[in-house]
C-alpha positions as CSV (number, residue, x, y, z in Angstrom):
1,M,-68.1,96.9,-123.4
2,S,-70.6,96.1,-126.1
3,L,-71.8,92.7,-124.9
4,R,-74.8,91.0,-126.4
5,I,-76.4,88.0,-124.8
6,D,-78.6,85.7,-127.0
7,N,-80.5,83.8,-124.3
8,Q,-82.4,80.9,-125.8
9,T,-83.2,79.3,-122.4
10,D,-85.9,79.5,-119.7
11,W,-83.4,81.1,-117.3
12,D,-83.8,84.9,-116.7
13,G,-81.7,86.9,-119.1
14,R,-81.1,89.8,-116.7
15,N,-79.5,87.4,-114.2
16,L,-77.4,85.8,-117.0
17,R,-76.3,89.2,-118.3
18,T,-75.2,90.2,-114.8
19,L,-73.3,86.9,-114.4
20,C,-71.6,87.2,-117.8
21,H,-70.6,90.9,-117.1
22,R,-69.1,89.8,-113.7
23,V,-67.0,87.1,-115.4
24,I,-65.8,89.4,-118.1
25,E,-64.8,92.1,-115.6
26,H,-62.9,89.5,-113.7
27,T,-60.9,88.3,-116.8
28,D,-59.9,91.7,-118.2
29,G,-63.0,93.7,-118.6
30,Y,-63.4,93.6,-122.4
31,F,-65.5,91.3,-124.6
32,D,-67.3,92.8,-127.7
33,R,-69.1,89.8,-129.1
34,C,-72.3,87.9,-128.6
35,I,-72.5,85.1,-126.1
36,E,-75.1,82.6,-127.2
37,I,-76.7,80.7,-124.3
38,K,-78.6,77.5,-125.1
39,T,-80.0,74.5,-123.2
40,S,-77.5,71.7,-123.1
41,R,-78.5,68.3,-124.3
42,S,-77.8,65.3,-122.1
43,Q,-74.7,63.2,-122.9
44,G,-76.4,60.0,-121.7
45,K,-73.8,59.2,-119.1
46,E,-72.2,61.0,-116.2
47,R,-68.9,62.7,-116.7
48,A,-66.9,65.3,-114.7
49,W,-65.4,67.1,-117.8
50,R,-64.5,66.4,-121.4
51,L,-62.0,68.1,-123.7
52,A,-62.7,67.7,-127.4
53,K,-60.0,66.6,-129.8
54,N,-60.5,69.8,-131.8
55,D,-59.3,71.8,-128.8
56,D,-62.3,74.1,-128.5
57,S,-65.0,72.5,-126.4
58,C,-65.3,72.0,-122.6
59,T,-68.0,70.3,-120.6
60,V,-68.4,70.4,-116.8
61,G,-71.1,68.7,-114.8
62,T,-73.1,65.5,-114.8
63,T,-75.8,64.1,-117.1
64,Y,-78.6,66.3,-115.8
65,S,-76.7,69.4,-114.7
66,M,-74.5,70.1,-117.7
67,Y,-72.6,73.3,-118.3
68,R,-70.7,73.4,-121.5
69,G,-69.0,75.9,-123.8
70,R,-67.6,76.2,-127.3
71,A,-65.5,79.0,-128.6
72,S,-63.2,79.8,-131.6
73,V,-59.5,79.8,-130.7
74,G,-57.7,83.0,-131.4
75,S,-60.6,85.1,-132.6
76,R,-63.8,86.3,-131.1
77,R,-66.1,84.9,-133.9
78,Y,-68.3,83.0,-131.5
79,L,-68.8,81.8,-127.9
80,Y,-71.6,79.4,-127.1
81,M,-72.6,78.4,-123.6
82,G,-74.9,75.4,-122.7
83,V,-76.8,75.3,-119.5
84,P,-79.2,72.7,-118.0
85,K,-83.0,73.0,-118.5
86,V,-85.0,74.5,-115.7
87,E,-86.8,71.2,-115.4
88,R,-86.2,67.8,-116.8
89,N,-88.2,64.6,-116.8
90,V,-86.0,61.8,-115.4
91,G,-87.6,58.4,-115.1
92,G,-91.1,59.8,-115.0
93,E,-90.2,62.4,-112.3
94,W,-89.8,66.1,-112.9
95,L,-86.6,67.5,-111.4
96,R,-86.1,71.2,-111.0
97,H,-82.5,72.4,-111.3
98,E,-80.8,75.1,-109.3
99,F,-78.5,77.1,-111.5
100,N,-74.9,76.7,-110.6
101,E,-73.4,80.1,-111.1
102,V,-69.9,78.9,-110.2
103,Q,-69.8,76.1,-112.8
104,F,-71.1,78.5,-115.4
105,A,-68.4,81.1,-114.6
106,R,-65.7,78.5,-114.7
107,V,-66.7,77.4,-118.2
108,L,-67.2,80.9,-119.4
109,E,-63.7,81.9,-118.2
110,H,-62.3,78.8,-120.1
111,E,-64.1,79.8,-123.3
112,I,-63.0,83.4,-123.1
113,A,-59.4,82.2,-122.8
114,H,-60.0,80.3,-126.1
115,N,-61.3,83.5,-127.7
116,R,-58.1,85.3,-126.6
117,G,-56.0,82.7,-128.4
118,L,-55.1,80.1,-125.7
119,R,-55.2,76.4,-126.5
120,H,-55.7,73.9,-123.7
121,G,-51.9,73.2,-123.4
122,E,-51.3,77.0,-122.9
123,M,-53.9,77.4,-120.1
124,T,-53.2,76.9,-116.4
125,D,-54.5,73.6,-115.2
126,D,-57.2,75.3,-113.1
127,I,-58.7,77.1,-116.1
128,R,-58.1,74.2,-118.5
129,Y,-60.1,71.7,-116.4
130,C,-62.6,74.4,-115.1
131,Q,-61.5,74.0,-111.5
132,Q,-60.5,77.6,-110.8
133,D,-61.6,79.4,-107.6
134,I,-64.6,81.5,-108.3
135,D,-65.7,83.7,-105.4
136,Y,-66.9,86.8,-107.2
137,V,-70.3,85.4,-108.3
138,E,-71.7,84.4,-104.8
139,D,-74.1,87.3,-104.7
140,I,-75.7,86.5,-108.2
141,D,-78.7,84.1,-108.2
142,V,-79.9,83.0,-111.6
143,Q,-83.6,82.2,-111.5
144,P,-86.1,80.9,-114.1
145,K,-87.8,83.5,-116.3
146,P,-90.9,84.8,-114.4
147,T,-93.1,83.7,-117.3
148,V,-92.1,80.0,-117.1
149,E,-94.8,77.9,-115.5
150,L,-93.1,75.2,-113.4
151,K,-94.6,71.8,-113.0
152,T,-95.5,70.8,-109.4
153,I,-93.0,68.5,-107.9
154,E,-94.7,66.2,-105.4
Protein backbone atom coordinates (compact mmCIF):
# COMPACT_ATOMS: atom_id res chain seq x y z
CA MET A 1 0.00 0.00 0.00
CA SER A 2 1.47 3.33 -1.07
CA LEU A 3 -0.44 5.68 1.20
CA ARG A 4 0.55 9.32 1.58
CA ILE A 5 -0.88 11.49 4.34
CA ASP A 6 -0.78 15.26 3.86
CA ASN A 7 -1.36 16.42 7.45
CA GLN A 8 -2.08 20.16 7.61
CA THR A 9 -3.27 20.15 11.23
CA ASP A 10 -1.82 20.37 14.73
CA TRP A 11 -2.61 16.68 15.35
CA ASP A 12 0.33 14.24 15.36
CA GLY A 13 0.83 12.81 11.86
CA ARG A 14 2.18 9.48 13.14
CA ASN A 15 -1.07 8.87 15.02
CA LEU A 16 -3.17 9.92 12.02
CA ARG A 17 -1.17 7.64 9.70
CA THR A 18 -1.72 4.67 12.04
CA LEU A 19 -5.45 5.45 12.19
CA CYS A 20 -5.77 5.78 8.39
CA HIS A 21 -3.86 2.52 7.85
CA ARG A 22 -6.16 0.70 10.27
CA VAL A 23 -9.30 1.98 8.48
CA ILE A 24 -7.92 1.04 5.07
CA GLU A 25 -6.96 -2.45 6.28
CA HIS A 26 -10.50 -2.87 7.61
CA THR A 27 -12.13 -1.86 4.31
CA ASP A 28 -10.07 -4.02 1.94
CA GLY A 29 -6.43 -3.25 2.52
CA TYR A 30 -5.70 -1.15 -0.56
CA PHE A 31 -5.57 2.60 -1.10
CA ASP A 32 -2.86 4.18 -3.23
CA ARG A 33 -3.65 7.88 -3.11
CA CYS A 34 -3.01 10.80 -0.81
CA ILE A 35 -5.37 11.55 2.04
CA GLU A 36 -5.28 15.27 2.72
CA ILE A 37 -6.20 16.14 6.32
CA LYS A 38 -7.09 19.75 7.16
CA THR A 39 -8.72 21.61 10.02
CA SER A 40 -12.51 21.86 9.60
CA ARG A 41 -14.13 25.22 9.63
CA SER A 42 -17.16 25.65 11.89
CA GLN A 43 -20.54 25.53 10.21
CA GLY A 44 -22.01 28.06 12.64
CA LYS A 45 -24.75 25.75 13.92
CA GLU A 46 -24.99 22.30 15.39
CA ARG A 47 -25.81 19.39 13.12
CA ALA A 48 -25.50 15.63 13.41
CA TRP A 49 -24.66 15.01 9.75
CA ARG A 50 -25.10 16.55 6.34
CA LEU A 51 -25.18 15.04 2.89
CA ALA A 52 -24.42 17.44 0.06
CA LYS A 53 -26.57 17.63 -3.07
CA ASN A 54 -23.55 16.83 -5.25
CA ASP A 55 -23.36 13.41 -3.55
CA ASP A 56 -19.72 13.55 -2.48
CA SER A 57 -19.50 15.19 0.95
CA CYS A 58 -20.28 13.99 4.45
CA THR A 59 -20.12 15.81 7.79
CA VAL A 60 -20.41 14.20 11.21
CA GLY A 61 -20.29 16.04 14.52
CA THR A 62 -21.25 19.32 16.07
CA THR A 63 -20.17 22.92 15.56
CA TYR A 64 -16.94 22.68 17.54
CA SER A 65 -16.10 19.01 16.99
CA MET A 66 -16.52 18.55 13.25
CA TYR A 67 -15.28 15.58 11.26
CA ARG A 68 -15.93 15.84 7.56
CA GLY A 69 -14.81 14.30 4.33
CA ARG A 70 -14.93 14.86 0.61
CA ALA A 71 -14.03 12.36 -2.10
CA SER A 72 -14.39 11.85 -5.83
CA VAL A 73 -16.97 9.22 -6.75
CA GLY A 74 -15.70 6.33 -8.85
CA SER A 75 -12.06 7.38 -8.98
CA ARG A 76 -9.28 7.84 -6.51
CA ARG A 77 -8.43 11.38 -7.59
CA TYR A 78 -8.80 12.89 -4.16
CA LEU A 79 -9.90 12.27 -0.60
CA TYR A 80 -10.01 15.15 1.88
CA MET A 81 -10.66 14.80 5.60
CA GLY A 82 -11.49 17.67 7.94
CA VAL A 83 -10.88 17.45 11.68
CA PRO A 84 -11.43 19.91 14.55
CA LYS A 85 -8.67 22.20 15.74
CA VAL A 86 -6.70 21.15 18.81
CA GLU A 87 -8.01 24.24 20.55
CA ARG A 88 -10.71 26.76 19.73
CA ASN A 89 -11.73 30.04 21.33
CA VAL A 90 -15.43 29.82 22.14
CA GLY A 91 -16.99 32.88 23.74
CA GLY A 92 -13.66 34.00 25.18
CA GLU A 93 -12.79 30.56 26.59
CA TRP A 94 -10.19 28.21 25.12
CA LEU A 95 -11.53 24.69 24.72
CA ARG A 96 -9.22 21.76 24.08
CA HIS A 97 -10.60 18.94 21.98
CA GLU A 98 -10.06 15.26 22.42
CA PHE A 99 -9.69 13.64 19.01
CA ASN A 100 -12.59 11.28 18.26
CA GLU A 101 -10.94 8.36 16.45
CA VAL A 102 -14.27 6.55 15.94
CA GLN A 103 -15.94 9.52 14.20
CA PHE A 104 -12.85 10.02 12.01
CA ALA A 105 -12.85 6.32 11.05
CA ARG A 106 -16.57 6.41 10.20
CA VAL A 107 -16.17 9.36 7.86
CA LEU A 108 -13.01 7.92 6.29
CA GLU A 109 -14.79 4.61 5.56
CA HIS A 110 -17.63 6.60 3.97
CA GLU A 111 -15.24 8.57 1.75
CA ILE A 112 -13.27 5.47 0.74
CA ALA A 113 -16.62 3.97 -0.37
CA HIS A 114 -17.08 7.03 -2.64
CA ASN A 115 -13.59 6.53 -4.11
CA ARG A 116 -14.54 2.95 -4.89
CA GLY A 117 -17.56 4.10 -6.90
CA LEU A 118 -20.45 4.02 -4.44
CA ARG A 119 -22.99 6.83 -4.29
CA HIS A 120 -25.07 7.46 -1.18
CA GLY A 121 -28.02 5.43 -2.49
CA GLU A 122 -25.77 2.42 -3.04
CA MET A 123 -24.24 2.40 0.47
CA THR A 124 -25.64 0.60 3.47
CA ASP A 125 -27.44 3.01 5.80
CA ASP A 126 -24.75 2.61 8.47
CA ILE A 127 -21.96 3.70 6.13
CA ARG A 128 -24.10 6.31 4.36
CA TYR A 129 -24.97 8.08 7.62
CA CYS A 130 -21.59 7.33 9.27
CA GLN A 131 -23.13 5.24 12.04
CA GLN A 132 -21.25 1.97 11.51
CA ASP A 133 -19.79 0.04 14.42
CA ILE A 134 -16.10 0.84 14.74
CA ASP A 135 -14.28 -1.30 17.28
CA TYR A 136 -10.90 -1.65 15.58
CA VAL A 137 -9.49 1.79 16.51
CA GLU A 138 -9.92 1.62 20.29
CA ASP A 139 -6.18 1.25 20.89
CA ILE A 140 -5.24 4.33 18.79
CA ASP A 141 -4.98 7.65 20.60
CA VAL A 142 -4.47 10.70 18.35
CA GLN A 143 -2.66 13.45 20.27
CA PRO A 144 -1.57 17.00 19.36
CA LYS A 145 1.87 17.36 17.79
CA PRO A 146 4.55 17.51 20.48
CA THR A 147 5.66 20.94 19.25
CA VAL A 148 2.24 22.56 19.71
CA GLU A 149 2.22 24.85 22.71
CA LEU A 150 -1.21 24.61 24.28
CA LYS A 151 -2.84 27.50 26.07
CA THR A 152 -3.57 27.06 29.75
CA ILE A 153 -7.22 26.32 30.47
CA GLU A 154 -8.21 27.70 33.86
